[in-house]
Each structure stands twice: as C-alpha cells, then as structure tokens.
VEXRO-948611 format. One line per 4 residues: number of its first residue (from 1); for each residue x, y, z of N, C-alpha, C. Coordinates in steps of 0.2 Angstrom, whole numbers, plus 5000, padded with zeros to 4 digits. Example, Ala and Ser with C-alpha at 12.3 -4.5 7.8 and 13.67 -1.06 7.14 Angstrom:
// residues 2
1) 5066,4972,5039,5062,4978,5039,5066,4984,5039 ~ 5064,4989,5035,5068,4995,5036,5064,5000,5039
END
This chain:
// residues 186
1) 4669,4833,4787,4663,4833,4791,4658,4829,4789 ~ 4654,4827,4793,4648,4823,4791,4642,4828,4790 ~ 4637,4826,4786,4631,4831,4785,4628,4833,4792 ~ 4628,4829,4797,4625,4831,4804,4630,4836,4807
5) 4636,4836,4806,4640,4841,4808,4640,4848,4804 ~ 4638,4847,4798,4638,4853,4794,4631,4857,4795 ~ 4626,4854,4797,4619,4857,4798,4620,4863,4803 ~ 4623,4862,4808,4623,4868,4813,4627,4874,4809
9) 4632,4873,4805,4635,4878,4801,4630,4882,4797 ~ 4626,4878,4793,4621,4881,4789,4616,4885,4793 ~ 4614,4882,4799,4610,4886,4803,4613,4892,4806 ~ 4620,4892,4807,4623,4898,4809,4623,4903,4804
13) 4625,4901,4797,4624,4906,4791,4617,4909,4791 ~ 4612,4905,4792,4605,4907,4792,4604,4913,4797 ~ 4606,4911,4803,4605,4916,4809,4609,4922,4808 ~ 4615,4922,4805,4619,4928,4804,4615,4932,4798
17) 4612,4929,4793,4609,4932,4788,4602,4935,4791 ~ 4599,4932,4795,4593,4935,4798,4594,4940,4802 ~ 4600,4940,4806,4601,4946,4811,4603,4952,4807 ~ 4604,4952,4801,4605,4958,4797,4599,4960,4792
21) 4594,4956,4793,4588,4958,4788,4584,4964,4791 ~ 4582,4968,4787,4578,4974,4788,4571,4971,4790 ~ 4568,4974,4795,4561,4972,4797,4556,4973,4791 ~ 4558,4978,4786,4554,4979,4780,4555,4974,4775
25) 4560,4970,4775,4562,4965,4770,4556,4960,4769 ~ 4555,4958,4763,4550,4953,4762,4552,4946,4765 ~ 4559,4945,4766,4561,4939,4769,4560,4939,4777 ~ 4559,4945,4780,4559,4946,4787,4553,4941,4790
29) 4547,4941,4786,4542,4937,4789,4544,4930,4789 ~ 4547,4928,4784,4549,4921,4783,4554,4919,4789 ~ 4559,4924,4789,4564,4923,4794,4561,4922,4802 ~ 4556,4926,4803,4553,4926,4810,4550,4919,4811
33) 4548,4916,4806,4545,4909,4807,4550,4903,4807 ~ 4556,4905,4806,4561,4899,4806,4562,4896,4812 ~ 4563,4889,4812,4564,4885,4818,4571,4884,4820 ~ 4575,4888,4817,4582,4887,4819,4583,4890,4826
37) 4587,4887,4830,4588,4890,4837,4593,4897,4836 ~ 4591,4902,4840,4595,4908,4839,4602,4907,4841 ~ 4607,4911,4838,4614,4911,4840,4615,4911,4847 ~ 4620,4907,4850,4621,4908,4857,4628,4911,4858
41) 4631,4915,4853,4637,4918,4854,4636,4925,4856 ~ 4631,4927,4859,4630,4934,4861,4626,4938,4855 ~ 4624,4944,4857,4620,4947,4852,4625,4950,4847 ~ 4622,4950,4840,4626,4953,4835,4624,4961,4835
45) 4628,4965,4833,4627,4972,4832,4623,4973,4826 ~ 4618,4977,4826,4613,4978,4821,4618,4983,4816 ~ 4616,4982,4809,4620,4987,4805,4617,4994,4805 ~ 4621,4999,4804,4619,5006,4803,4614,5007,4797
49) 4616,5003,4792,4612,5003,4786,4610,4997,4784 ~ 4604,4996,4780,4602,4990,4778,4607,4987,4772 ~ 4609,4981,4774,4614,4978,4769,4610,4976,4762 ~ 4612,4977,4757,4609,4975,4751,4612,4968,4748
53) 4618,4966,4751,4621,4960,4749,4625,4957,4754 ~ 4625,4951,4755,4629,4947,4760,4631,4941,4756 ~ 4638,4940,4757,4641,4934,4754,4644,4930,4760 ~ 4642,4924,4761,4644,4920,4766,4649,4915,4762
57) 4656,4915,4764,4660,4910,4761,4664,4907,4766 ~ 4668,4901,4763,4672,4897,4767,4678,4896,4763 ~ 4684,4896,4767,4690,4894,4764,4693,4888,4768 ~ 4697,4884,4764,4701,4879,4767,4708,4878,4764
61) 4713,4878,4767,4720,4877,4764,4724,4883,4763 ~ 4730,4882,4764,4735,4887,4763,4735,4889,4756 ~ 4734,4885,4751,4735,4887,4744,4729,4892,4742 ~ 4724,4892,4747,4718,4896,4746,4719,4903,4750
65) 4725,4904,4752,4727,4910,4756,4725,4909,4763 ~ 4724,4903,4766,4722,4903,4773,4728,4902,4777 ~ 4727,4905,4783,4733,4904,4788,4731,4898,4792 ~ 4725,4895,4792,4723,4890,4796,4722,4884,4791
69) 4724,4878,4792,4723,4872,4787,4715,4870,4787 ~ 4712,4871,4793,4705,4869,4793,4700,4874,4790 ~ 4694,4872,4788,4689,4876,4785,4687,4882,4790 ~ 4686,4888,4787,4684,4893,4792,4680,4898,4787
73) 4675,4901,4790,4670,4905,4786,4671,4912,4788 ~ 4669,4916,4783,4669,4923,4783,4663,4926,4780 ~ 4661,4932,4782,4655,4935,4779,4657,4942,4776 ~ 4655,4944,4770,4656,4950,4767,4649,4953,4766
77) 4648,4959,4769,4642,4963,4767,4643,4970,4765 ~ 4638,4972,4761,4639,4979,4758,4632,4982,4758 ~ 4631,4988,4758,4625,4992,4757,4623,4993,4750 ~ 4628,4991,4745,4626,4991,4738,4627,4984,4735
81) 4624,4984,4729,4624,4977,4726,4631,4977,4721 ~ 4635,4972,4722,4641,4972,4717,4639,4972,4710 ~ 4642,4975,4706,4640,4976,4699,4639,4969,4695 ~ 4643,4964,4696,4642,4958,4693,4636,4955,4695
85) 4635,4955,4701,4629,4952,4704,4622,4956,4702 ~ 4623,4962,4701,4617,4966,4698,4616,4964,4691 ~ 4621,4963,4687,4620,4960,4680,4617,4953,4680 ~ 4619,4949,4685,4616,4942,4686,4609,4943,4687
89) 4607,4947,4692,4600,4948,4694,4596,4950,4689 ~ 4599,4955,4685,4595,4958,4679,4593,4952,4674 ~ 4598,4948,4673,4597,4942,4668,4592,4937,4671 ~ 4592,4936,4677,4587,4931,4680,4580,4934,4680
93) 4580,4940,4681,4573,4944,4680,4571,4943,4673 ~ 4575,4945,4668,4573,4945,4661,4571,4938,4659 ~ 4575,4933,4661,4573,4926,4660,4566,4924,4663 ~ 4565,4926,4669,4558,4925,4672,4553,4928,4668
97) 4554,4934,4666,4548,4938,4662,4547,4934,4655 ~ 4553,4932,4652,4552,4929,4645,4549,4922,4645 ~ 4550,4919,4651,4548,4912,4652,4542,4911,4656 ~ 4538,4916,4657,4532,4915,4660,4532,4914,4667
101) 4537,4917,4671,4538,4916,4678,4542,4910,4680 ~ 4545,4907,4675,4550,4901,4677,4556,4904,4680 ~ 4560,4901,4684,4566,4902,4687,4572,4899,4683 ~ 4577,4903,4681,4582,4900,4677,4586,4895,4680
105) 4588,4896,4687,4592,4891,4690,4588,4884,4691 ~ 4582,4885,4693,4577,4879,4693,4577,4875,4686 ~ 4576,4879,4681,4576,4876,4674,4583,4873,4673 ~ 4588,4876,4675,4595,4874,4674,4596,4867,4678
109) 4594,4867,4684,4595,4861,4688,4591,4855,4685 ~ 4585,4856,4682,4581,4851,4679,4585,4849,4673 ~ 4587,4853,4669,4591,4851,4663,4597,4847,4664 ~ 4601,4849,4669,4607,4845,4671,4605,4839,4674
113) 4600,4838,4678,4597,4832,4681,4595,4827,4675 ~ 4592,4830,4670,4590,4826,4665,4596,4823,4660 ~ 4600,4828,4659,4606,4826,4654,4611,4822,4657 ~ 4612,4823,4664,4617,4819,4668,4624,4819,4665
117) 4626,4825,4661,4633,4825,4658,4638,4828,4663 ~ 4636,4833,4667,4640,4836,4672,4638,4836,4679 ~ 4634,4831,4681,4632,4830,4688,4637,4826,4692 ~ 4638,4829,4698,4643,4826,4702,4639,4823,4708
121) 4634,4826,4710,4630,4823,4715,4623,4826,4715 ~ 4618,4822,4717,4611,4824,4717,4607,4821,4722 ~ 4603,4825,4726,4598,4822,4731,4591,4825,4729 ~ 4586,4824,4733,4579,4827,4732,4579,4835,4731
125) 4583,4838,4735,4583,4846,4735,4588,4849,4731 ~ 4594,4846,4730,4600,4849,4727,4603,4845,4721 ~ 4606,4849,4717,4610,4845,4712,4617,4849,4712 ~ 4623,4845,4712,4629,4848,4711,4632,4846,4704
129) 4634,4851,4701,4636,4851,4694,4643,4855,4693 ~ 4646,4853,4688,4651,4857,4685,4648,4861,4680 ~ 4647,4867,4681,4643,4872,4676,4648,4872,4669 ~ 4644,4872,4664,4648,4873,4658,4652,4879,4657
133) 4650,4884,4661,4654,4891,4661,4659,4891,4666 ~ 4661,4885,4669,4666,4885,4675,4672,4889,4673 ~ 4675,4893,4678,4681,4896,4677,4687,4893,4680 ~ 4685,4890,4686,4691,4886,4689,4691,4879,4687
137) 4697,4876,4688,4698,4869,4685,4694,4864,4689 ~ 4692,4865,4695,4688,4860,4699,4682,4864,4702 ~ 4679,4868,4698,4673,4872,4700,4667,4867,4700 ~ 4663,4868,4706,4657,4864,4706,4652,4869,4709
141) 4645,4869,4707,4640,4873,4709,4634,4868,4711 ~ 4632,4870,4718,4627,4867,4721,4621,4871,4720 ~ 4615,4868,4716,4609,4872,4715,4603,4869,4718 ~ 4599,4873,4721,4593,4870,4723,4588,4869,4717
145) 4584,4863,4718,4580,4861,4713,4573,4865,4713 ~ 4572,4868,4718,4566,4873,4719,4569,4880,4720 ~ 4565,4885,4718,4567,4892,4718,4567,4894,4726 ~ 4573,4896,4728,4574,4899,4735,4577,4906,4734
149) 4574,4910,4738,4577,4917,4738,4583,4918,4742 ~ 4583,4914,4748,4589,4915,4753,4588,4909,4757 ~ 4593,4909,4762,4594,4904,4767,4588,4903,4771 ~ 4584,4908,4772,4578,4907,4776,4573,4903,4773
153) 4573,4903,4767,4568,4899,4763,4569,4891,4764 ~ 4575,4889,4766,4576,4882,4767,4572,4879,4773 ~ 4569,4873,4772,4566,4869,4777,4572,4865,4781 ~ 4570,4862,4786,4575,4859,4790,4578,4853,4786
157) 4573,4850,4782,4575,4844,4777,4580,4847,4772 ~ 4578,4853,4769,4583,4856,4764,4590,4857,4767 ~ 4590,4860,4773,4596,4861,4776,4600,4855,4777 ~ 4597,4850,4779,4601,4843,4779,4603,4841,4773
161) 4599,4842,4767,4601,4839,4761,4607,4844,4758 ~ 4606,4850,4759,4612,4855,4757,4618,4852,4761 ~ 4618,4851,4767,4624,4848,4771,4626,4842,4768 ~ 4622,4837,4766,4624,4831,4762,4627,4833,4756
165) 4625,4837,4752,4628,4839,4746,4635,4842,4747 ~ 4636,4846,4752,4642,4849,4754,4647,4844,4756 ~ 4645,4840,4761,4649,4834,4763,4651,4830,4757 ~ 4647,4828,4753,4649,4823,4747,4654,4827,4743
169) 4653,4833,4741,4658,4836,4737,4664,4837,4740 ~ 4665,4839,4746,4671,4840,4749,4675,4833,4750 ~ 4671,4828,4751,4674,4821,4752,4677,4819,4745 ~ 4673,4820,4740,4675,4818,4733,4682,4822,4731
173) 4682,4829,4733,4688,4833,4732,4694,4829,4736 ~ 4693,4828,4742,4698,4825,4746,4701,4818,4743 ~ 4696,4814,4741,4698,4807,4738,4701,4808,4731 ~ 4699,4813,4727,4702,4814,4721,4710,4815,4721
177) 4712,4818,4726,4720,4820,4726,4723,4816,4732 ~ 4719,4812,4736,4721,4809,4742,4724,4814,4747 ~ 4721,4819,4748,4723,4824,4752,4717,4829,4755 ~ 4719,4833,4760,4714,4838,4762,4713,4843,4757
181) 4709,4843,4752,4709,4847,4746,4707,4854,4748 ~ 4711,4859,4746,4709,4866,4748,4703,4868,4743 ~ 4699,4873,4746,4694,4876,4742,4692,4883,4745 ~ 4688,4886,4740,4684,4892,4742,4677,4891,4740
185) 4673,4891,4745,4666,4890,4744,4662,4897,4745 ~ 4659,4899,4740,4655,4905,4740,4647,4903,4740
END
C-alpha cells in the first residue's frame, strides 16, 4: 500500500482509540481537537469500564496465523494494564525523573539517528530501527522523534510520515524475500 492508502487506516486507529477514551482522560481534550473525520461505520458501543490499555495490531500472512493473506487489523483492550507494559512504563517514568524530564524513546531515537548502525528508514518525524534488544529475526521498531503519548497527539503531517515509514518497511520486507512478507505489527 502507498502512504496515502495507509493514512486512512491510521486515522481509523485514532478514531477507535478516541471512541474509547474516558471524558476524564487528559487525552480527551486533545482528542476533541483532532481534525480526523469521524468513523463512518456506525456508532461504536461505549465500554462499560474505562480501558487502561489498548493494543492496535495488524497481521499479514498465513505463517502469522492469519486465515486471510491480506493485512487485517485487530484491537485488544483491557481495563487493567498488562504486567510487562506496567514494568516498561515504570522504567520510562524512572528514566524521565533521573534525566531531568527527558523521554527515553526520544533520546533513543536521537542516538540511533546519530549512530546510523541499525537504522532502516528515517524521515522528519520517525525513525525505523532494528532495536539492539530485538527478539524476532526481522524485528523493526518505528519510533517517533518527539514525545507522543498516543495516536491523538500526531498531527496530520506526522500521520502521513508514519504512513510513509510503514509503507517503506513493508516494501523492504517484501523485496528482501521477493514475496508478500508475513508480519505482525503491534
């Protein structure tokens, strides 16, 4: 898919995220100012409880367990924070306290951009790298160069540049093996 074809998908992810925000969330004010057109697929049912975590992911290919060969997305939500993510959040907060308000992923993106050792792709807003802690054989992480709390924090330019990064990474995967490369994107 081209970046222009991916942008509406990112906007749909954002709308789904916004549809499940509590009005009391600090992100709700940002979300209400978003310029993304509302979902046209009918109203979403409001959750009974406020979700604490939402993971939007996409799979492609039968080797990733998909029954359809084309990419398709899913969303997983829960009212509790998964343990591993809770630990990650704790470490991010610790880093921020110890580094005078700096954000670990922003600092990591700057370091990778400077070193150019594991960089796969880079534009003004994002850097795609093979993290040194990668678990999967072909793992790539797309990181925002500025601190962003959630999808609602992205401008229209940033959504387009995220789409560009996604398109470039998937194109490179496909070209690497000269096939429609299977993947799971979280």
